[in-house]
C-alpha positions in Angstrom: 31.8 -54.5 -25.2 35.5 -53.5 -25.3 35.7 -50.4 -22.6 36.8 -52.1 -19.7 34.2 -52.3 -16.4 34.6 -51.4 -13.3 32.8 -51.5 -9.9 32.7 -48.3 -7.4 31.0 -49.1 -4.0 29.8 -45.9 -2.0 29.8 -43.4 -5.2 27.4 -41.1 -4.5 29.9 -38.6 -3.2 33.2 -37.6 -2.3 36.0 -40.6 -3.0 33.8 -42.8 -4.5 32.5 -40.6 -7.0 35.6 -39.0 -7.7 37.0 -42.6 -8.6 33.6 -43.0 -11.0 34.4 -39.7 -12.8 38.3 -40.2 -13.3 37.6 -43.8 -15.1 34.8 -42.2 -17.4 36.9 -40.1 -18.1 38.8 -42.9 -19.7 36.7 -44.0 -21.3 35.4 -47.2 -19.1 31.5 -48.8 -18.0 31.3 -48.0 -14.5 29.1 -49.8 -11.9 28.4 -47.8 -9.0 26.5 -48.4 -6.4 24.4 -46.0 -3.5 21.9 -46.7 -0.9 20.6 -43.1 -2.1 19.2 -43.6 -6.0 19.0 -39.5 -6.3 22.7 -38.5 -6.0 24.3 -41.8 -7.6 22.4 -41.3 -10.5 24.0 -37.6 -11.0 27.0 -40.0 -10.6 26.5 -42.4 -13.0 25.6 -39.5 -15.3 28.7 -37.2 -15.1 30.3 -40.8 -15.7 29.0 -40.7 -19.4 29.0 -37.3 -19.8 32.8 -37.6 -20.0 32.8 -40.3 -21.9 32.1 -43.7 -20.5 29.2 -44.9 -19.5 27.6 -44.7 -16.2 25.4 -47.3 -14.6 24.1 -46.6 -10.9 22.1 -49.4 -8.8 21.0 -48.9 -5.3 22.1 -51.3 -3.2 22.3 -51.5 0.4 25.8 -53.3 1.5 24.7 -54.4 4.7 22.3 -56.7 2.6 25.0 -59.4 1.5 21.6 -60.6 -1.1 21.5 -57.3 -2.4 25.4 -57.4 -3.3 25.0 -60.8 -4.8 22.3 -59.2 -7.2 24.5 -56.1 -7.9 27.5 -59.2 -9.4 24.9 -60.9 -10.2 23.6 -58.3 -13.1 26.9 -57.1 -14.0 28.5 -60.9 -14.6 24.7 -61.2 -16.9 25.4 -57.6 -18.7 28.9 -57.7 -19.2 29.1 -61.4 -20.2 31.2 -62.1 -16.8 33.4 -59.4 -17.5 34.8 -57.4 -14.7 38.0 -55.8 -14.5 38.1 -53.4 -11.5 36.6 -53.4 -8.1 37.2 -50.4 -5.5 35.7 -51.3 -2.1 35.2 -47.4 -1.1 31.5 -48.1 0.8 31.6 -47.0 4.3 28.1 -45.6 6.4 29.4 -43.2 9.7 27.7 -44.3 13.0 25.3 -42.5 14.6 26.2 -39.0 15.5 29.2 -39.1 13.8 30.4 -36.4 15.7 30.8 -39.5 18.4 34.5 -40.2 17.1 35.1 -37.2 19.8 34.1 -39.5 22.7 36.4 -42.5 24.2 35.2 -46.6 22.7 33.5 -47.5 26.6 31.4 -44.1 26.2 30.4 -45.0 22.6 27.4 -47.6 21.9 27.8 -51.3 20.8 26.0 -50.9 17.0 28.6 -48.6 16.4 30.6 -52.3 15.4 27.3 -52.3 12.8 28.4 -49.8 10.4 31.9 -49.3 11.4 32.8 -53.4 10.8 29.7 -53.7 8.9 29.9 -51.8 6.4 33.6 -50.4 6.2 35.2 -53.9 6.1 32.4 -56.9 5.9 30.6 -55.3 2.8 34.5 -55.3 1.1 34.8 -59.0 1.9 31.3 -59.6 0.6 32.4 -57.4 -2.5 35.8 -58.7 -2.7 34.4 -62.4 -2.7 31.5 -61.9 -5.6 34.2 -60.3 -7.3 37.0 -62.8 -7.6 34.4 -65.2 -9.1 34.2 -63.6 -11.6 37.9 -62.3 -12.2 39.3 -65.7 -11.6 37.1 -67.4 -14.4 38.5 -65.0 -16.8 42.4 -64.6 -15.6 42.8 -61.0 -14.8 41.9 -58.2 -12.7 42.1 -55.5 -9.5 40.6 -55.4 -6.3 41.2 -52.6 -4.3 40.5 -51.4 -1.1 39.6 -47.5 0.2 41.6 -48.2 3.1 42.8 -45.1 5.8 46.5 -43.8 7.1 43.8 -44.5 10.3 45.9 -48.6 10.8 49.0 -47.3 10.9 48.2 -44.6 14.0 44.7 -44.0 15.7 42.3 -41.4 13.7 38.8 -41.6 14.4 37.9 -44.0 16.8 39.1 -47.4 17.7 36.7 -49.0 15.4 37.7 -46.9 12.5 41.4 -48.5 12.6 40.6 -51.6 13.1 38.4 -51.6 10.2 41.4 -49.7 8.2 44.3 -52.4 9.2 40.8 -54.8 8.5 41.1 -53.8 5.0 44.7 -53.5 4.5 45.1 -57.0 6.0 42.7 -58.6 3.2 44.2 -57.1 0.3 47.8 -58.9 1.7 46.2 -61.9 2.6 43.8 -62.1 -0.5 47.1 -61.6 -2.8 48.4 -64.7 -1.6 45.6 -66.8 -2.5 45.1 -65.5 -5.8 48.6 -65.9 -6.7 48.8 -67.3 -10.1 45.2 -66.2 -11.4 46.1 -63.1 -13.0 44.0 -61.3 -10.1 45.2 -58.7 -8.2 44.5 -56.9 -4.8 45.6 -53.3 -3.0 44.8 -51.0 -0.2 45.0 -47.3 -0.5 45.3 -44.6 1.8 44.3 -41.7 0.3 45.3 -37.9 2.7 43.2 -35.3 3.6 40.5 -35.5 1.0 38.9 -32.0 -0.1 35.4 -33.9 -0.7 32.1 -31.5 -0.1 32.6 -31.3 3.5 36.1 -30.4 3.0 35.4 -28.0 0.5 32.7 -26.4 2.5 35.3 -26.2 5.3 37.5 -23.9 2.7 34.6 -21.6 1.4 34.0 -20.7 5.3 37.5 -19.7 5.2 39.1 -22.7 6.9 42.4 -23.6 5.6 42.8 -26.6 7.5 41.4 -29.5 9.0 42.4 -31.5 12.4 45.9 -29.9 11.5 46.2 -31.1 8.1 46.2 -28.2 5.8 43.5 -27.8 3.3 45.2 -26.3 0.3 47.2 -29.8 -0.2 44.4 -31.4 0.2 43.6 -34.6 -2.5 40.4 -34.2 -4.5 38.5 -37.3 -4.5 39.7 -37.4 -8.8 42.7 -37.6 -7.7 42.2 -40.8 -6.2 40.4 -41.8 -9.1 43.6 -41.0 -11.4 45.8 -42.9 -9.2 43.6 -46.2 -9.2 43.1 -45.3 -13.2 46.3 -45.8 -13.6 47.2 -49.1 -11.7 44.6 -50.5 -13.4 46.6 -49.5 -16.4 50.1 -51.0 -15.3 51.1 -54.0 -16.5 52.5 -55.1 -14.7 50.5 -54.6 -11.6 50.7 -58.3 -10.2 54.6 -57.1 -8.7 52.3 -54.8 -6.7 49.8 -57.1 -5.4 49.2 -57.4 -1.7 50.3 -54.1 -0.9 48.8 -51.2 0.7 49.9 -48.0 -1.1 49.6 -44.3 -0.5 48.2 -42.1 -3.5 50.2 -39.2 -2.9 53.0 -41.5 -3.2 52.0 -43.5 -6.1 51.2 -40.6 -8.0 54.4 -39.7 -8.2 55.7 -43.2 -9.6 52.7 -42.3 -12.8 53.7 -39.2 -13.2 49.9 -37.6 -11.7 49.0 -34.5 -10.5 45.8 -33.0 -9.1 43.1 -31.9 -11.4 44.8 -27.7 -10.8 48.2 -28.9 -11.6 49.4 -29.6 -7.7 51.4 -32.7 -5.8 49.9 -33.9 -2.7 51.3 -34.4 0.4 51.9 -37.7 1.8 51.2 -37.8 5.3 53.4 -40.7 6.0 55.7 -38.9 8.5 52.8 -37.6 10.2 52.0 -40.9 11.2 54.5 -42.6 12.6 56.8 -43.6 8.9 58.3 -46.6 8.6 57.1 -49.5 5.5 53.3 -51.0 5.2 52.0 -53.7 4.4 
């Protein structure tokens, strides 16, 4: 029971998997969720191989009852302990390439994935996570957001969901003040995930104008999150939105190949964040 406990939602691949692996390398017990058990089990095994303990829990985050059962299981198995919640789960609308179409040409069902999963499910998880954390007087809730909260990226609903995550972290921090629980929203840059790695292998050097050579690996994002969770002064940042590439400089973190990924702040208008 000495290992710290984290829950990373949507962890079968990409950012969620990278965060889980980084936490595993730091010795955390990491619960990971996704709808499909196969890739999720691979993530959990990799966490354990890294020196942590990975626990795969299949969960459809569109279903409030499944989310509640997930947190009940963590509470039971970890004696009420949850140190870190990383809200990362996401679902693409039907026809992901539909992001090239205008909002009035898209089906209204896009709301069900981009808002229902991309925003509402994070709120539901945060409610359950906060109940455990406030009881113990400590904990950190992190939303994986995006530069899409600042400038147009992908679609109207995508931006709405990401802006909502930032505002959620800011307002939850107000209500959590004095409880020992902090909240953050983080903006990764271009992520060198499985899809982007495929582009690189096909000889592409950029994606929609963003260079792939210095894109962030999912594990880089995990390293930043692990550092935030280790920061004894994290309460001073509570409610803030942070850019992973910039926060990495604060903690002296590099990517897995020793490079320092670029911040896209200026490309999305510069200026302050929440």
